[in-house]
Each structure stands twice: as structure tokens, then as C-alpha cells.
KOLKOLRO-295281 format. One record per residue: residue number from 1; residue in one letter; chain; y, x, z of N, C-alpha, C, CB in turn. Coordinates in steps of 0.2 Angstrom, whole numbers, plus 5000, padded with zeros to 4 digits. Glycine has a CB too. Example, Ala and Ser with C-alpha at 12.3 -4.5 7.8 and 13.67 -1.06 7.14 Angstrom:
# residues 2
+-----+------+------+------+------+------+------+------+------+------+------+------+------+------+------+
: pos : code : unit :  n.y :  n.x :  n.z : ca.y : ca.x : ca.z :  c.y :  c.x :  c.z : cb.y : cb.x : cb.z :
+-----+------+------+------+------+------+------+------+------+------+------+------+------+------+------+
:   1 :    a :    A : 4972 : 5066 : 5039 : 4978 : 5062 : 5039 : 4984 : 5066 : 5039 : 4978 : 5057 : 5045 :
:   2 :    s :    A : 4989 : 5064 : 5035 : 4995 : 5068 : 5036 : 5000 : 5064 : 5039 : 4997 : 5070 : 5029 :
+-----+------+------+------+------+------+------+------+------+------+------+------+------+------+------+
# end
This chain:
# residues 66
+-----+------+------+------+------+------+------+------+------+------+------+------+------+------+------+
: pos : code : unit :  n.y :  n.x :  n.z : ca.y : ca.x : ca.z :  c.y :  c.x :  c.z : cb.y : cb.x : cb.z :
+-----+------+------+------+------+------+------+------+------+------+------+------+------+------+------+
:   1 :    x :    A : 4994 : 5004 : 5000 : 5000 : 5000 : 5000 : 5006 : 5004 : 5000 : 5000 : 4995 : 5006 :
:   2 :    x :    A : 5011 : 5003 : 4996 : 5017 : 5007 : 4995 : 5021 : 5006 : 5001 : 5021 : 5005 : 4989 :
:   3 :    x :    A : 5024 : 5011 : 5004 : 5029 : 5010 : 5010 : 5035 : 5007 : 5008 : 5030 : 5017 : 5013 :
:   4 :    x :    A : 5036 : 5006 : 5001 : 5042 : 5003 : 4999 : 5041 : 4995 : 4998 : 5045 : 5006 : 4992 :
:   5 :    x :    A : 5035 : 4993 : 4999 : 5034 : 4986 : 4997 : 5036 : 4981 : 5003 : 5026 : 4985 : 4996 :
:   6 :    x :    A : 5037 : 4975 : 5001 : 5038 : 4970 : 5006 : 5033 : 4969 : 5011 : 5040 : 4963 : 5003 :
:   7 :    x :    A : 5026 : 4970 : 5008 : 5020 : 4969 : 5013 : 5021 : 4974 : 5018 : 5014 : 4970 : 5008 :
:   8 :    x :    A : 5023 : 4980 : 5017 : 5023 : 4986 : 5022 : 5029 : 4984 : 5027 : 5025 : 4992 : 5018 :
:   9 :    x :    A : 5034 : 4981 : 5024 : 5040 : 4979 : 5029 : 5037 : 4974 : 5034 : 5046 : 4977 : 5025 :
:  10 :    x :    A : 5034 : 4969 : 5031 : 5032 : 4964 : 5036 : 5027 : 4966 : 5041 : 5029 : 4958 : 5031 :
:  11 :    x :    A : 5022 : 4970 : 5039 : 5017 : 4973 : 5043 : 5021 : 4977 : 5049 : 5012 : 4977 : 5040 :
:  12 :    x :    A : 5025 : 4981 : 5047 : 5029 : 4985 : 5052 : 5033 : 4981 : 5057 : 5034 : 4990 : 5048 :
:  13 :    x :    A : 5036 : 4976 : 5054 : 5040 : 4971 : 5059 : 5035 : 4968 : 5063 : 5043 : 4966 : 5054 :
:  14 :    x :    A : 5029 : 4965 : 5061 : 5024 : 4962 : 5065 : 5022 : 4967 : 5070 : 5018 : 4960 : 5061 :
:  15 :    x :    A : 5020 : 4973 : 5069 : 5018 : 4978 : 5074 : 5023 : 4979 : 5079 : 5016 : 4984 : 5070 :
:  16 :    x :    A : 5030 : 4979 : 5077 : 5035 : 4980 : 5082 : 5035 : 4974 : 5087 : 5042 : 4981 : 5078 :
:  17 :    x :    A : 5035 : 4968 : 5084 : 5035 : 4962 : 5088 : 5029 : 4962 : 5093 : 5035 : 4956 : 5084 :
:  18 :    x :    A : 5023 : 4964 : 5090 : 5017 : 4964 : 5095 : 5018 : 4969 : 5101 : 5011 : 4966 : 5091 :
:  19 :    x :    A : 5022 : 4974 : 5100 : 5023 : 4979 : 5105 : 5028 : 4977 : 5110 : 5025 : 4986 : 5102 :
:  20 :    x :    A : 5031 : 4971 : 5109 : 5036 : 4968 : 5114 : 5033 : 4965 : 5119 : 5041 : 4963 : 5110 :
:  21 :    x :    A : 5036 : 4964 : 5125 : 5033 : 4960 : 5131 : 5034 : 4953 : 5128 : 5037 : 4961 : 5137 :
:  22 :    x :    A : 5031 : 4948 : 5132 : 5031 : 4941 : 5130 : 5038 : 4938 : 5131 : 5026 : 4937 : 5135 :
:  23 :    x :    A : 5042 : 4940 : 5136 : 5049 : 4938 : 5136 : 5053 : 4941 : 5130 : 5052 : 4941 : 5143 :
:  24 :    x :    A : 5052 : 4947 : 5128 : 5056 : 4950 : 5123 : 5054 : 4946 : 5116 : 5054 : 4957 : 5122 :
:  25 :    x :    A : 5047 : 4945 : 5116 : 5045 : 4941 : 5110 : 5047 : 4934 : 5109 : 5037 : 4941 : 5110 :
:  26 :    x :    A : 5048 : 4930 : 5115 : 5051 : 4924 : 5115 : 5058 : 4924 : 5113 : 5050 : 4921 : 5122 :
:  27 :    x :    A : 5062 : 4929 : 5116 : 5069 : 4929 : 5114 : 5070 : 4931 : 5106 : 5072 : 4935 : 5118 :
:  28 :    x :    A : 5065 : 4935 : 5104 : 5065 : 4937 : 5097 : 5064 : 4931 : 5092 : 5060 : 4942 : 5095 :
:  29 :    x :    A : 5060 : 4927 : 5094 : 5058 : 4921 : 5090 : 5063 : 4915 : 5091 : 5051 : 4918 : 5091 :
:  30 :    x :    A : 5065 : 4914 : 5098 : 5069 : 4908 : 5100 : 5076 : 4910 : 5101 : 5066 : 4905 : 5105 :
:  31 :    x :    A : 5078 : 4916 : 5102 : 5085 : 4918 : 5104 : 5085 : 4918 : 5111 : 5090 : 4912 : 5101 :
:  32 :    x :    A : 5091 : 4920 : 5114 : 5092 : 4921 : 5121 : 5099 : 4918 : 5123 : 5091 : 4928 : 5123 :
:  33 :    x :    A : 5099 : 4917 : 5130 : 5105 : 4914 : 5133 : 5107 : 4919 : 5139 : 5104 : 4907 : 5135 :
:  34 :    x :    A : 5113 : 4919 : 5140 : 5115 : 4923 : 5146 : 5115 : 4919 : 5152 : 5123 : 4926 : 5145 :
:  35 :    x :    A : 5117 : 4922 : 5158 : 5116 : 4919 : 5164 : 5120 : 4913 : 5165 : 5118 : 4924 : 5170 :
:  36 :    x :    A : 5125 : 4912 : 5161 : 5130 : 4906 : 5161 : 5127 : 4901 : 5157 : 5137 : 4908 : 5159 :
:  37 :    x :    A : 5121 : 4902 : 5153 : 5119 : 4897 : 5149 : 5121 : 4897 : 5142 : 5119 : 4890 : 5152 :
:  38 :    x :    A : 5125 : 4902 : 5140 : 5128 : 4902 : 5134 : 5123 : 4906 : 5129 : 5135 : 4905 : 5134 :
:  39 :    x :    A : 5123 : 4904 : 5123 : 5119 : 4908 : 5118 : 5121 : 4915 : 5117 : 5119 : 4904 : 5111 :
:  40 :    x :    A : 5117 : 4920 : 5118 : 5118 : 4927 : 5118 : 5116 : 4930 : 5111 : 5115 : 4931 : 5124 :
:  41 :    x :    A : 5111 : 4927 : 5109 : 5108 : 4930 : 5102 : 5104 : 4924 : 5099 : 5104 : 4936 : 5104 :
:  42 :    x :    A : 5104 : 4924 : 5093 : 5100 : 4920 : 5089 : 5093 : 4923 : 5087 : 5103 : 4918 : 5082 :
:  43 :    x :    A : 5088 : 4919 : 5087 : 5081 : 4921 : 5086 : 5080 : 4920 : 5078 : 5076 : 4917 : 5090 :
:  44 :    x :    A : 5074 : 4923 : 5077 : 5072 : 4923 : 5070 : 5071 : 4915 : 5067 : 5065 : 4926 : 5069 :
:  45 :    x :    A : 5069 : 4911 : 5071 : 5069 : 4904 : 5069 : 5076 : 4901 : 5067 : 5066 : 4899 : 5075 :
:  46 :    x :    A : 5081 : 4903 : 5071 : 5088 : 4900 : 5069 : 5090 : 4904 : 5063 : 5092 : 4901 : 5075 :
:  47 :    x :    A : 5088 : 4910 : 5062 : 5091 : 4914 : 5056 : 5087 : 4913 : 5050 : 5091 : 4921 : 5058 :
:  48 :    x :    A : 5080 : 4913 : 5050 : 5076 : 4912 : 5044 : 5072 : 4906 : 5044 : 5071 : 4918 : 5044 :
:  49 :    x :    A : 5073 : 4902 : 5049 : 5069 : 4896 : 5049 : 5062 : 4896 : 5051 : 5069 : 4893 : 5042 :
:  50 :    x :    A : 5059 : 4890 : 5052 : 5052 : 4890 : 5055 : 5047 : 4893 : 5050 : 5050 : 4883 : 5056 :
:  51 :    x :    A : 5048 : 4893 : 5044 : 5044 : 4896 : 5039 : 5044 : 4904 : 5040 : 5046 : 4894 : 5032 :
:  52 :    x :    A : 5049 : 4907 : 5041 : 5050 : 4914 : 5042 : 5046 : 4916 : 5048 : 5057 : 4916 : 5042 :
:  53 :    x :    A : 5047 : 4912 : 5053 : 5043 : 4913 : 5060 : 5035 : 4913 : 5059 : 5045 : 4909 : 5065 :
:  54 :    x :    A : 5033 : 4908 : 5055 : 5026 : 4907 : 5054 : 5023 : 4912 : 5050 : 5025 : 4900 : 5051 :
:  55 :    x :    A : 5027 : 4915 : 5045 : 5025 : 4920 : 5041 : 5024 : 4926 : 5045 : 5030 : 4921 : 5035 :
:  56 :    x :    A : 5029 : 4928 : 5049 : 5028 : 4934 : 5054 : 5022 : 4933 : 5058 : 5035 : 4935 : 5058 :
:  57 :    x :    A : 5021 : 4927 : 5061 : 5015 : 4926 : 5066 : 5009 : 4927 : 5062 : 5016 : 4919 : 5068 :
:  58 :    x :    A : 5009 : 4925 : 5055 : 5003 : 4926 : 5051 : 5001 : 4934 : 5051 : 5004 : 4923 : 5044 :
:  59 :    x :    A : 5006 : 4938 : 5050 : 5005 : 4945 : 5049 : 5003 : 4948 : 5056 : 5012 : 4948 : 5047 :
:  60 :    x :    A : 5006 : 4945 : 5061 : 5004 : 4947 : 5068 : 4996 : 4946 : 5069 : 5008 : 4944 : 5074 :
:  61 :    x :    A : 4994 : 4940 : 5067 : 4987 : 4938 : 5068 : 4983 : 4943 : 5064 : 4986 : 4931 : 5066 :
:  62 :    x :    A : 4985 : 4944 : 5058 : 4981 : 4949 : 5054 : 4980 : 4956 : 5057 : 4984 : 4950 : 5047 :
:  63 :    x :    A : 4985 : 4958 : 5060 : 4985 : 4965 : 5064 : 4980 : 4964 : 5070 : 4992 : 4967 : 5066 :
:  64 :    x :    A : 4981 : 4959 : 5073 : 4976 : 4958 : 5079 : 4969 : 4957 : 5077 : 4978 : 4951 : 5083 :
:  65 :    x :    A : 4968 : 4954 : 5071 : 4961 : 4954 : 5069 : 4958 : 4960 : 5067 : 4960 : 4949 : 5063 :
:  66 :    x :    A : 4962 : 4965 : 5065 : 4960 : 4971 : 5062 : 4957 : 4976 : 5067 : 4965 : 4975 : 5058 :
+-----+------+------+------+------+------+------+------+------+------+------+------+------+------+------+
# end
């Protein structure tokens, strides 16, 4: 697989997300809020939509199966 391919990019991203703690992973997908309840960051679902999150989860599952 070429390291310039989209497939490589997605696998690297999935590996990075898998290395996160559960709290970090939740914030990555869903965004985060500060102590005052204000949105601090947008997650992948808000930025790329549910389809992007599901695609990433699919890559994560492929890595876990390997």
C-alpha cells in the first residue's frame, strides 16, 4: 500500500484514535465541553458527519481484527 494513498491515511488515523483513552476517543468523535458547559471543540461527527465517523470506526475494527 502506498504511503501516499487515502487508505494509508485512514489506517494511520484509525491507529492513532485506537491509542487514545476512552475519554479522549469520546471527545474526538463527539467534541468536548469546558467546565462551564460551553463547547470547547467539535468532534469528527460535527465536522464530517455520521458517515465519516462510521468509516473511521470501520477502519478501527479492521485494525483490531488483524
